[in-house]
C-alpha positions in Angstrom: 0.0 0.0 0.0 1.1 3.5 -0.7 1.4 5.7 2.4 0.4 9.3 1.4 -1.2 10.5 4.6 -3.3 13.5 5.3 -4.2 14.4 8.9 -7.7 15.9 9.5 -8.1 18.1 12.6 -11.5 19.6 13.5 -11.4 22.6 15.8 -13.9 24.9 17.5 -12.7 27.8 19.8 -9.6 26.1 21.1 -6.8 27.8 19.3 -4.2 27.1 22.1 -4.9 23.4 22.1 -5.0 23.4 18.3 -1.5 24.9 18.1 -0.1 22.1 20.3 -1.8 19.5 18.2 -0.4 20.9 14.9 3.1 21.2 16.3 2.9 17.5 17.3 1.8 16.6 13.8 4.7 18.4 12.3 7.2 16.5 14.5 6.2 13.0 13.2 9.0 10.6 12.5 6.9 9.4 9.5 6.3 12.6 7.6 2.8 13.6 6.7 1.9 14.9 3.3 -0.9 17.3 4.4 -2.8 18.6 7.4 -6.4 19.6 6.7 -7.8 21.9 9.4 -11.6 22.2 9.6 -12.6 25.2 11.6 -16.1 24.7 12.9 -17.0 28.4 13.0 -14.5 29.4 15.7 -14.8 32.9 17.1 -11.7 33.0 19.2 -9.3 34.1 16.5 -8.3 30.6 15.3 -7.6 31.7 11.7 -5.5 34.7 12.8 -3.5 32.4 15.1 -2.8 30.0 12.2 -1.6 32.8 10.0 0.5 34.4 12.8 2.1 31.1 13.7 2.9 30.4 10.1 0.6 27.5 9.5 -1.3 29.5 6.9 -0.3 32.2 4.5 -0.9 34.0 1.3 -3.8 36.4 0.4 -6.5 33.8 0.9 -5.2 32.5 4.2 -6.6 29.1 3.3 -3.5 27.1 2.2 0.2 27.0 2.6 3.1 24.7 2.0 5.6 24.8 4.9 8.9 23.2 5.4 8.7 20.0 7.4 11.2 19.6 10.2 12.0 16.1 9.0 13.3 16.8 5.5 10.0 17.3 3.6 7.4 19.9 3.1 3.8 19.6 4.1 0.6 21.2 2.7 -1.7 22.8 5.2 -5.3 23.2 4.0 -7.9 25.3 5.9 -11.6 24.8 5.6 -13.9 27.2 7.6 -17.5 26.6 8.2 -20.0 29.5 8.3 -21.9 27.9 11.2 -21.2 25.5 14.0 -22.1 22.2 12.5 -20.4 19.9 15.1 -17.6 17.4 14.9 -19.6 14.9 12.8 -19.9 17.4 9.9 -16.4 18.6 10.4 -14.9 15.2 10.0 -17.1 14.5 7.0 -15.8 17.7 5.4 -12.2 16.9 6.2 -12.2 13.3 5.2 -14.0 14.2 1.9 -11.3 16.8 1.2 -8.5 14.3 1.8 -10.1 11.7 -0.4 -10.8 14.1 -3.2 -7.2 15.2 -3.1 -6.0 11.6 -3.6 -4.4 10.7 -0.3 -4.2 7.0 0.6 -4.7 7.4 4.4 -6.7 9.8 6.5 -5.6 10.3 10.1 -8.2 12.1 12.2 -7.6 14.3 15.2 -9.7 16.3 17.7 -8.0 19.6 18.5 -7.4 18.6 22.1 -5.0 15.7 21.5 -1.3 15.5 20.5 0.1 12.5 18.7 3.4 11.2 20.1 6.3 11.7 17.7 6.4 8.1 16.4 2.6 7.7 16.4 2.1 7.6 12.6 5.1 5.4 12.1 3.7 2.8 14.6 0.3 2.9 13.0 1.6 2.4 9.5 3.9 -0.4 10.6 0.7 -2.5 11.0 -0.9 -1.4 7.8 -0.3 -4.5 5.7 -3.7 -5.8 4.8 -5.4 -3.4 7.2 -7.8 -0.5 6.5 -8.6 0.9 9.9 -6.0 1.2 12.7 -5.8 3.0 16.0 -3.7 2.9 19.1 -3.9 3.5 22.8 -4.3 7.0 24.3 -3.0 8.4 27.6 -4.5 11.2 29.8 -2.5 14.3 30.7 -1.4 12.6 33.9 0.0 9.6 32.0 -2.7 7.2 32.9 -4.2 5.0 30.2 -7.4 6.4 28.8 -10.3 3.9 28.7 -12.4 4.1 25.6 -15.5 2.1 24.4 -13.9 -0.3 21.9 -16.9 -2.6 21.8 -20.5 -1.6 21.6 -23.5 -3.8 22.4 -26.3 -2.7 20.0 -29.0 -4.6 22.0 -28.1 -3.0 25.3 -26.9 0.2 23.6 -23.9 0.0 25.9 -20.2 0.6 25.5 -17.6 -1.8 26.8 -14.3 -0.5 27.9 -10.9 -2.2 27.5 -9.2 -3.0 30.9 -12.5 -2.7 32.6 -15.1 -4.9 30.8 -12.9 -6.8 28.3 -10.0 -9.2 28.5 -6.6 -7.9 27.4 -6.5 -10.7 24.9 -9.4 -9.1 23.1 -7.6 -5.9 22.4 -6.5 -6.7 19.0 -9.9 -6.1 17.3 -12.6 -3.6 18.0 -15.9 -2.5 16.6 -15.6 1.1 17.6 -13.4 4.0 16.5 -12.6 7.4 18.0 -11.7 10.5 16.1 -8.7 10.9 18.4 -6.1 9.3 16.2 -7.8 6.6 14.0 -6.1 5.9 10.6 -8.5 5.2 7.8 -7.7 3.9 4.3 -9.3 5.5 1.3 -10.7 2.2 0.0 -12.6 1.8 3.3 -14.0 5.3 3.0 -15.1 4.5 -0.6 -17.0 1.5 0.7 -18.4 2.9 4.0 -18.9 6.5 3.0 -18.4 9.6 5.1 -19.4 10.2 8.8 -23.0 10.9 9.3 -23.7 14.6 10.0 -27.0 13.7 11.6 -25.4 13.1 15.0 -23.7 16.5 15.4 -21.7 15.3 18.5 -21.8 12.2 20.7 -22.0 8.7 19.1 -20.9 10.1 15.8 -17.7 8.1 15.9 -19.6 5.1 17.4 -21.9 5.1 14.4 -19.0 5.3 12.0 -17.2 2.5 13.8 -20.2 0.2 13.6 -20.5 0.8 9.9 -16.8 0.0 9.5 -16.9 -3.1 11.6 -19.7 -4.5 9.5 -17.3 -4.7 6.6 -13.7 -4.4 7.8 -11.6 -5.3 10.7 -10.7 -2.5 13.1 -7.2 -3.1 14.4 -6.4 -1.7 17.8 -2.7 -1.8 18.6 -1.4 -1.6 22.1 1.2 1.1 21.5 0.4 4.5 22.9 0.0 6.9 20.0 -1.9 9.9 21.3 -1.7 12.1 24.4 -4.9 13.8 25.5 -4.4 17.4 26.4 -7.5 17.6 28.7 -9.4 15.1 30.7 -8.5 12.7 33.5 -8.9 9.2 34.8 -12.0 7.1 34.5 -13.9 6.4 37.7 -16.5 3.6 38.2 -20.0 4.3 39.4 -23.3 2.3 39.3 -26.8 3.4 38.8 -29.9 1.3 38.1 -27.7 -1.8 38.3 -25.6 -0.5 35.3 -21.9 0.3 35.6 -21.1 3.9 34.6 -17.7 4.9 33.3 -17.5 8.5 34.3 -14.5 10.3 33.0 -14.2 14.0 33.3 -17.7 15.3 33.9 -19.6 15.7 30.6 -20.8 19.2 29.8 -24.4 19.6 30.6 -25.4 20.5 27.0 -24.1 17.2 25.8 -26.9 15.4 27.7 -29.3 16.3 25.0 -27.2 14.7 22.3 -26.4 11.7 24.5 -30.1 11.0 24.7 -31.4 12.0 21.3 -28.7 10.1 19.4 -29.6 6.9 21.1 -32.8 7.0 19.2 -30.9 7.7 16.0 -28.6 4.7 16.7 -31.6 2.5 17.2 -33.2 3.6 14.0 -30.0 2.9 12.0 -29.1 -0.4 13.8 -32.4 -2.0 15.0 -32.1 -5.0 17.2 -35.6 -5.9 18.3 -37.8 -5.3 21.4 -35.1 -5.8 23.9 -33.1 -3.0 22.4 -36.1 -0.7 22.9 -36.2 -1.8 26.5 -32.6 -1.0 27.1 -32.9 2.3 25.2 -35.4 3.5 27.8 -33.2 2.2 30.7 -30.4 4.3 29.3 -32.6 7.3 28.9 -33.7 7.0 32.6 -30.1 6.7 33.6 -29.2 9.8 31.8 -32.2 11.8 33.2 -31.9 10.8 36.8 -28.2 10.0 37.5 -27.4 13.7 38.0 -29.7 13.7 41.0 -28.2 10.5 42.4 -24.6 11.8 42.0 -25.4 15.2 43.4 -24.5 17.0 40.2 -24.5 20.8 40.4 -26.9 21.1 37.4 -29.4 18.2 37.8 -32.5 20.1 36.7 -30.8 21.4 33.6 -29.6 18.0 32.6 -33.0 16.5 33.3 -34.7 19.1 31.0 -32.1 18.5 28.3 -32.7 14.7 28.6 -36.4 15.3 28.1 -35.8 17.4 25.1 -33.5 14.7 23.7 -36.3 12.2 24.2 -38.8 14.4 22.4 -36.5 15.1 19.5 -35.3 11.5 19.4 -38.8 10.2 19.0 -39.4 12.7 16.2 -36.0 11.7 14.6 -34.7 15.3 14.7 -31.1 15.2 13.5 -28.0 17.3 13.2 -27.9 20.4 15.5 
């Protein structure tokens, strides 16, 4: 396989974190050919920072070829949205741009992570016969980040490595995360682009489920990405279900966490038991803030109810 790689970074109002991410991409021991930045309607001066820092240039401020520290040059492409369309739409735009420009691999990044210097080299070393590869991630404190590598469509429940799954199972997954997954263009041609319907939350889950229906998802045990924000995972229980609570989810995401469960069920129906577990999950989302003495329980409860209403009506996107 040819190894022309474009990284896709989606950003929204986090210019300082974005700068750290971009610098890490430029320091890869396996050189990239391009970085595609999708700016999701940032209002914090992201574009100005990119020009000032030398990532962008020229009259248009949309493209620049800069000298790569490791012997080669890299093309930086800037795509700005006129409205906040969410990460799902941002990655759809970025991945489509990479495919249209003929790159062999697309390496996705949120703006709040930094790949380790040999991350791409490690991922590509496993690329023979593979089409989707991702590695481990670590938190800012160096602890291993737990992520939902398996997803039970009947229970609508994520299973976490090191907590729910045997270490021996870590070679294959049915979930992906935008924080460092490497996708081959042939896979994208078969699966299509990320669904913009989800806006945020479960957008990468939905894409991973589509991928795993056709391709293997290879999860290597090498650490490839460092998260710039976030912390350790703590274990809690509510309604008899284990809850993996990482850094506390922003209240506004409660709406998408609930609504998008209905979108997942519509796309991946699994019978009456799935419907039962959907409502169990909805109740958990609505009432767990009261149980855990959250500081915004009423707000989260109202957002959960709105998510139910819009989910039943199949309202999508933002």
